[in-house]
C-alpha positions in Angstrom: 22.3 33.1 -18.9 23.1 34.5 -22.3 20.7 32.6 -24.5 20.1 29.3 -26.3 21.2 28.4 -29.8 18.2 28.0 -32.2 18.6 24.2 -32.4 18.7 23.9 -28.6 22.1 22.2 -28.6 24.1 24.9 -27.1 23.9 27.8 -24.7 25.8 31.1 -24.4 27.0 32.8 -21.3 28.0 36.5 -21.5 31.4 37.6 -20.4 32.2 39.7 -17.3 34.2 42.9 -17.3 34.0 43.7 -13.6 37.8 44.4 -13.4 37.7 47.1 -16.1 39.8 48.1 -18.0 41.2 44.6 -18.2 39.1 41.9 -19.8 38.4 39.4 -17.0 36.4 36.6 -18.7 35.3 35.8 -22.2 31.8 34.9 -23.3 31.4 31.2 -23.5 29.6 28.8 -25.9 28.8 25.5 -24.2 27.7 22.6 -26.5 25.4 20.4 -24.4 25.8 17.1 -26.1 29.6 17.1 -26.1 30.3 19.4 -23.2 32.8 21.3 -25.5 33.4 24.8 -24.3 34.4 27.6 -26.7 35.7 30.9 -25.2 34.8 33.9 -27.3 37.5 36.3 -26.2 36.8 40.0 -25.8 33.0 39.8 -26.3 31.0 41.9 -23.9 27.8 40.1 -24.8 26.5 37.5 -27.3 23.3 37.2 -29.3 21.1 37.2 -31.2 21.5 34.2 -33.5 20.8 34.3 -37.2 17.5 32.4 -38.1 19.5 29.5 -39.5 21.9 29.3 -36.5 24.9 29.9 -38.7 25.9 33.2 -37.2 25.7 35.0 -33.9 26.2 38.7 -33.2 28.2 39.9 -30.3 29.2 43.2 -28.7 33.0 43.8 -28.7 34.7 46.1 -26.2 37.2 48.1 -28.1 40.6 49.2 -26.6 40.3 52.5 -24.8 42.1 55.3 -26.6 42.4 58.8 -25.1 40.5 60.2 -22.2 37.4 58.1 -21.4 34.2 60.1 -21.9 35.9 63.2 -23.0 33.6 65.4 -25.0 36.4 66.7 -27.3 37.7 63.2 -28.0 34.7 61.1 -29.1 35.7 57.5 -29.8 33.8 54.3 -29.9 33.9 51.9 -27.0 31.9 49.1 -28.7 31.6 47.5 -32.1 29.5 44.6 -33.4 31.1 41.3 -34.1 29.6 38.9 -36.7 30.8 35.4 -35.7 30.6 32.5 -38.1 29.9 29.5 -35.8 31.2 27.0 -38.3 34.8 28.2 -38.0 34.7 30.9 -35.2 35.8 33.6 -37.8 34.8 37.2 -37.0 34.1 40.4 -38.9 33.5 43.8 -37.2 30.9 46.5 -37.8 32.1 49.7 -36.3 31.8 53.5 -36.7 34.3 56.3 -36.2 32.2 58.3 -33.7 29.4 55.9 -32.6 29.1 53.0 -30.3 27.6 50.1 -32.2 25.3 47.3 -30.7 23.5 44.4 -32.4 19.7 44.8 -32.5 18.1 41.9 -34.5 18.2 39.8 -37.6 16.0 40.7 -40.6 16.6 37.4 -42.4 19.5 34.8 -42.7 21.7 37.2 -44.5 21.0 40.7 -43.0 20.8 42.2 -39.6 20.2 45.5 -37.9 22.8 47.5 -35.9 22.2 50.4 -33.6 24.9 53.1 -33.6 24.7 55.8 -30.8 26.4 59.1 -31.4 29.3 60.1 -29.1 30.0 61.7 -26.7 27.2 60.3 -24.6 25.0 62.9 -22.8 22.9 61.5 -19.9 20.6 64.5 -20.1 19.5 64.0 -23.7 17.8 61.3 -25.6 20.5 59.3 -27.4 21.2 60.3 -31.0 21.0 56.8 -32.4 20.7 55.4 -35.9 19.8 52.0 -37.3 21.9 50.4 -40.0 21.2 47.3 -42.0 24.2 45.1 -42.5 24.8 42.2 -44.9 26.8 39.1 -43.9 28.4 39.2 -47.3 29.9 42.7 -46.7 29.7 43.8 -43.0 32.0 46.8 -43.7 29.4 48.6 -45.8 26.2 49.1 -43.7 23.2 51.0 -45.1 21.4 53.7 -43.0 17.7 52.9 -42.6 16.5 55.0 -39.7 17.6 57.9 -37.5 15.9 56.2 -34.5 17.0 53.0 -32.8 13.9 50.9 -32.2 15.6 48.2 -30.3 13.0 45.8 -29.1 11.3 42.4 -29.2 10.8 40.8 -32.6 7.6 38.7 -32.7 8.1 35.0 -33.3 6.4 35.2 -36.7 8.7 38.0 -37.8 5.8 40.4 -38.4 6.2 42.9 -35.6 8.8 44.7 -33.4 7.7 45.9 -29.9 9.8 48.8 -28.7 9.8 51.6 -26.1 9.9 55.3 -27.2 10.9 57.9 -24.6 8.1 60.5 -24.4 10.1 63.5 -23.1 13.9 62.9 -23.1 14.5 66.0 -21.1 12.6 65.0 -18.0 13.6 62.7 -15.1 12.5 60.1 -14.4 12.1 59.3 -18.1 8.7 58.1 -19.2 8.2 55.9 -22.3 5.4 54.2 -24.3 5.4 50.8 -25.8 4.8 50.7 -29.6 4.3 48.0 -32.1 6.0 48.4 -35.4 4.5 46.5 -38.4 7.4 45.4 -40.6 5.2 44.8 -43.6 4.3 48.5 -44.0 6.3 50.4 -41.4 3.2 51.6 -39.5 3.4 52.1 -35.7 0.7 51.5 -33.1 0.7 52.7 -29.5 0.5 49.5 -27.6 0.8 50.6 -23.9 1.4 53.9 -22.2 3.9 54.5 -19.3 6.0 51.5 -20.2 9.6 52.6 -19.8 11.2 49.2 -19.0 9.5 46.2 -20.5 10.2 42.4 -20.7 8.2 40.6 -23.4 7.7 36.9 -23.4 5.9 35.0 -26.2 4.8 31.4 -25.7 6.2 28.8 -28.0 3.5 27.8 -30.5 
């Protein structure tokens, strides 16, 4: 299951890429009332939705160019697709030497993207930056942080819960769960030794 549309009238299923490098199946939007199916070709994953349900963010797999994973040929494998659900039009957010993934919406017109520096090194903590992007001009993102705090946005929009790796050089990696207050940017240690977390918030 990929996720529900904000109005509950549709559901997304992520695509599958098990027969890499060919794209095997597109992500799918299924409208429950009509049964209409829309294939979103070349999307690795879908979500999150904008608060007004007008847009959805997706992760696009880019064509492979040059030797895959080569340290002397860094190239992005992923970009972020901004999809207008009213007409299925798309715009891309991509970087020359970074993989880009959607993080979360700030409001109905702006969202955050995480961009990880290439080439990827499994023995180091990722060099990741957060960028704020406007739906009016996705090609001009603004850098807001040198740390990607990808996490759970509280239902009231006040907090983000995210895991920070304590010592990136050690294996297994150990992290702590923090709460970021979006009103003033302050962080609070919420739980220690919480590398992998799933956060569920009851519907009010």
